[in-house]
N, C-alpha and C positions, 0 to 999 in steps of 0.2 A: 656572535654568528648570526646571520640573517636566516630567515626562513627558507629563502631560495638555496642558499648554500647548504643548509641543513639537509635538503632533500636532493642536492645534486647527484650524489651517488646512486640514488634510486632512479633518478631521471635517466641516467646514462645506461644504468644496468637493465632498465624495465623492458625495452625492446628486445634486447637479446635474450632476457629471460623468458618473455612471452613466446618468442619464436622457438626457443628450446622446448618449452613446455608443450607448445602445440604439436611439435614433431615427436615428443617422446613416446615410447611405447612400453618402457619398463615401469614397474610399480613405483609409486612415490610413497615414502614412508615419512610421516610427521612425528617427530620425536620429542618428548618431554612436553607435551601439550597439557594445558589445563583444558578439560573437556566438558563442554555443556552440550548435552546431546539433544535437547529440544523435547524431551518427554516431561520435563518438570522435575526429573530426578537431580539429586545434588551433584555438584561438580565433582568430577574425578581428576586427581592430579597426576602429572608425570605419565600420561598415557601416550602410546604409540598407536597411530591411525595409518592404515595402508589403503591406498586407492590404487585402482588399475582399471583401465578401459572405461573411464568415467563413472566407476562405481566404488562404493566402500567394500573392500574385501576382508578387512579385519580390524578389530578394535582391541587393544590390550595384549596382543600377541606379538612375538619376535617378527621383525621385518624379514622377508625372504632375501636370499642372496641376490645381489645385483640391483637391489632397489636404490633409487635416489633418495638421499636423506635430507631432510630439511628440519633444522633444530628450532623448536618453537618455545624454548625456555623463556619464561616470563610473558608468554602470550597464551591467549584462550582461542580455542577452535570450537566453533559453533555452527549449527546450519545456517545457510544463507536465508535472509529475512524474506518474508512473503506478505504482499498486501492483498487483502481480500476486497479492498474498495479503493480504487484509484480511477483516473481517466487519462486518456491519451488523445493527442491530436486537436485539443480545444485552444490551448495556450501557446503563443509564441511571444517572447518579450513581455510587453505590458498589455497585450491585447487578446481578447477571446473572439474568435471568428470561425466561421466554418471554412474559411480560406486557409486556415492553419492545418486542416486535415489532409496532410500530405505524407507520403512514404518517408521523405527525408526527415521531417518534423518528428514523426512518431518514433523513427528508429534512434534519433538523437536522444529523445527522452528515455527510451528503453536502455540505451547505453549509459545514461547518466544514473538511472536506477541501479544498474549493474556495478558502477564504480562505488556506490554506497553499500553494496553488499545485498541489494534487494534483487533477487534473481527469479522472482516470479510475481507477476503483477496482473491484477484482474481489473480490467477497464469496465466500469459498471454503467454501461449506457453511452448514449450520445455517439455511438460509432456509426460509420458509413460502410456499407457493403457496396462492392465486393472487396475494397482495400482492406478492411478490418479481417475478413475472412482469410484473405491471402497472407496478410501478415502474420495472423494467428497461426496458420499451418507452418509458415517458415520458421517462426520462432520455436514452435514444438520440434521442428527437424533441425534447429541449430544452424540455420543457413546464414543468419546475420548476427553480429555482435549484439549484445544487449539482452535484457530480461526475457524470460519466457512470458508469453501473453495469453491470457485467458479473458473471458469476459462476455458482456451483453452486446448484442447488436445495438439496434436503435433504442429500444426501451419504449415505454408507454407513459405519456403524460396527459395533461388536461388541457383542452382547448382554452386559450387566453390565460392559461394558468401555468403550474410548474411542469418542467423547468422553464423558467422565464426566458423568453426569447431575448429580452433586452440585455441579458447577461452574456448571451453568446450571439453576436451580431450575425444576422442572416441565417439563423438556424432554421432549417427547413424540415420537410417531411422525410428527407433522406437521412436524418439523424435523430428524429423522434416522431413516434406515432402519437396522434391526439384524437382517438376515437370518441364518437358522440353516442354511440349505441353499444349494448353489449355484443351485439353480432359483429360490428366493426371491430370491436376489441378482440373477439376471438379470431378474427381474420389476421389481425396484426400479429397475435400470437403464433398463428400458423406460419406466417411469413418469416418471422424470426426463427422458429424451430427449422424450417426448410434451409435456412443459412446455417444451421448447426451452432446457434448461440448456446453458450454454457449454462446461462441462466436467463430469466426474464426479469426485467427492471420495471418498477412502478414508481412513479412520483404521485403519492396521494394527498399529501397534506398542503397547507396554505403557504409553505416556504417561508415561514417565519425566520427572520435573521438572514434570509437568503436573498432579499431584494434590497439594493443600495437605498432606495428612497424610503424604505421602511414600510411600504404598503404590503398588504397580505393578498394572496391571489385565491381564486376559488379552488375548492377541494374537489377531488374525485368523488363522484357518487359511488355508493356502495354496489349498485348494479354493475357498474363497470369494472370495478377491482375484483369483485367476486367472480365476474366472468373470465377475467384474465387469469386468475388463479386456478380456476376450475379447468380451463383450456390447457394451461401450461402443465398441470398435473396429468391430464389425459395423455399428454405427450412425455410424461415422466421427466418433467423439466421443472426445476425448483424456482422459486419467485423471491426475489430480493425487493424491500420496499423502502423508499426514502420516508422517513418519519422524522417528527420533531416533538410532538406532544404526547403525553401519556394516553389520552383517549384515543387517538389514531393508532398508536401502537396496539392497544387492546383490540380495537376493532379489526385490524388486518391479521393479527394472530387468530382471532376468532374465525376470520375468513379463510385461514389455511396458509398464510404467508409462511415461507421457510426461514427467511433471513430478515432481521431488522437491520437496515443498512446504515442507520446512524443511532446515536443514543437518544434517550428520552431527556428532554432539556428544559421542560415547562415546570416540572414539579417533581418531588421524590416518587419514585417507583413504588408501587404498593403490592401487598401480598397476592392480590389477584392476577397481576401481570406475572409475578414470579412463578406462581403455580401453572399459569397458562403456557408460558414459554417452556417450562420444564416438561409439562405433560405432552406437549406437542413437538418436542425436540427442537425448538427454534434457536437459531444461532442470533448472537447480538454482536454488532460492530459498533463501538462507541465513537470512532472519528472525533477524538477529543481535539485534535489540532485544527479542526475545521473552523471553529469559532475563534480560537486564538489567532489564526493567520489574519484576521481582519484588523488586528491592531499590533501584532508582534513587533513588527519592524518600525512601526511609528513610535512605539514606546521604548523600544530597545535598538536604536541606530547603532550601538556599538557592536551588535552582532555582525553588521556588514564588514567589520574588521577581523572577523574570526575566519581563517581560511577554510576550515571545513564547511562553513555556511556560504562563504563567498563563491566557492566552487560550484554551487548550485544556482547561481544567479546570473541570468542573461545580462550582458552590458546594458541594453536599454532599461531593463528593470532595476539595475543597480543605479543608474542615473536618477530614476524616479524616487527609489527608496532613500537615496542620499539627499534629496531635496527637502530643505527645511519647510518650505511652503506645503509641500505634500504631506509631510508628517502633521503639521498643524491642522491642514484641512481634515485629514483622516481622523484624528483625535477629537475634532469637534463634532463628528457625526453621531447621532443617537445609537447607531449600530455598535458602537465600541462598548458602551455600557451594557447593552443587551448581550453582547458576545461574552463579556466578562461573567455576567450571571449565568448565561447558558453553560459555559465551560465548567463553572463551580458545581452546577447541578449535575451535569454530565459526569464529572469525576465521582461525585458521591454515589450516582446511580450505578456506575460501573463498579465500584467496590461493593455496594450492596448485592448486585446481581452476581458478581464473581463469587463472593462469599456464600452465597445462597445455592451455588452449584449450576448456575446457568451456563450454557455452552457459549464461550465468549471467543470471537475471532479477532482479526487485527486488520485495520485500514485506516485511512488517513483522508481520503477525498483529494489526494494529491493530484495536481495536474488539471483541477477544475477551476482554478483561478490563479492569477499570477503569482500570489504569495504562498500558494500550496506547492512548495517546491519539491519535485521528484527527488527521492532519495533522502534529502534532509528531513523532509516531513515525516518519514518513517522513523528516523532516529529521534526526532522531537516527540513523536507519539510515545515512544518508550519512556522518555523522561516524564512526560504528562502522566503516563500510566503509574509510573512508581510514585509520582507526587500525589496520585490519587489514593495510594495506600497499598498498592500491590508491591511485593518485593521485586528487586531487580530480576531474579530467576523466574518469577512468576509472569512478569511482563515480557521477558523473552520466550517463554513457553507460548504465550498468546501469538507472538510473531513468527513462530516456527512450527512447532507440532500442531498446535490449535488451528493456526491459519491454513495449513495443508489439510487438516481434517475437514475444515469447513468446505473446502473446494473438492473434498473427495478424492485428493491425490495421495495415493499410497507410497509413491516413490520418492518422496522429499519430505523435508520438514523436520526430520529426525536423522540422527547419526547412528544407523545400525548397518550391519553387514547387509550387502545387497542393495542398499539405497543409493540414489544418485549422489555423486561427489559434488554437490552444490554447497560450498564452504565459505565461511566468513572467518578470518583470522584477525584478531585484534590484539593490540598490545594492552597488557593490564588485565583486570579482573572484572568484567562488566556485571557478575553476579554480586560483587560487592558494592561497586559503584557503576551505576548504569551510565555515568558520563564515558566511561572506558570504551562503550560500544562505538563511540565516535573515532576511537584510535585505530582506523582500518589500516591493517598491514598488508593483507593479501585477499583477493577474491578469487575463488576457483569455481569454475562452472563446468559441470560434466567432466570433471577431472582436469580440466586445463586452467592454468593461471591466466586470468583475463584482466586483472587490474591490481595495482598497488594502492587504490584508494583514490578518492576525488581530488585530493589536494595534490597529489603527484601528477595526476592527469591535468589538473588546472594550470599548474606551473608550467607543464611541458607545452602547453599552448599559449 
């Protein structure tokens, strides 16, 4: 049996099912589910979950009369995934350009996220107002298909420094601010706050491993990032900081940063950082897959034949990744060895910080480079997190309950009565084998079935 024929039934049924579920007004009861509730608690077996009007109305109680019943025998029900660090509107195909920052391109990415069961996305900077502000409001209201959207407007970087303009062609002042004085920095924060940014983003470090030619960039001076953090806090707005090295992490935590938007990747974290982030309640996002994406497809071209992966790859990018010369050139770059080292350190530090009780969120930097594939990157991040030493259930907790808590969203991330019915249903037991998280069966958003997974949608097109 071919893959296409195996999914033929779902392909034919999906449009009708989606229409029926969009129109339904009666409760829906998911019967015989294995339940991962997103709190980190153990899995519950053979549970009935009832949703209605976009919310969870009961867990473990008998379904009301008149409910539509869906049998989830052999399947696991869990909260939809949440990314605390992604980007939208930067990449299209193989290129990064400000010209990609369009409504159509962003909505296509948000739909791809939702097909993979990622229903909340935080675009952490490099956004352009007013389009980003409009789309954020529209996604909050459910006006367009695709993931809900939060994030940072432009963000604040360094003149001639990070984020490097060479990586995003024609990157201008409308997508990132580059203040030269503390006063300019405060004014930039004020502008972002006026645009209702959810967070303020800072690029402070020298972007090690981030520049293709291996050069490092000038770092942000402490008087600038301290002014940004102080001004943001005066507006009750939290600050997320791009970091790479331990010394920068310590410095920005001391300055009052609220979120470390990447993992420490130059050396093992020490007790001083652990104590500082715990004392100040700082959140940590490892973004393990960021460095791996620099070499993953060059080292493992067989992944291109995996339907779950291929569904996330644009045809132009697929052509590039399939090219043997591209793979050879990629693997010859010093960046590959550096990225392997960075990932290994990042994984060890994630485990150390998690076991020490640091607050850990979930993000991937997906959408910031062509090989950081929206949706697939989040699933890959879960696998890398388990590889780092967390259990599958702990990794899922980071991507659900913890990720929602980092964003201060109380309506999602966990399966409890009254919460949003943003649901991911997978075949198998991802708490036992994290690979089963890739077996996407259904995605429900606000109580409506929106996808049977990326593979079905990919074959349908």
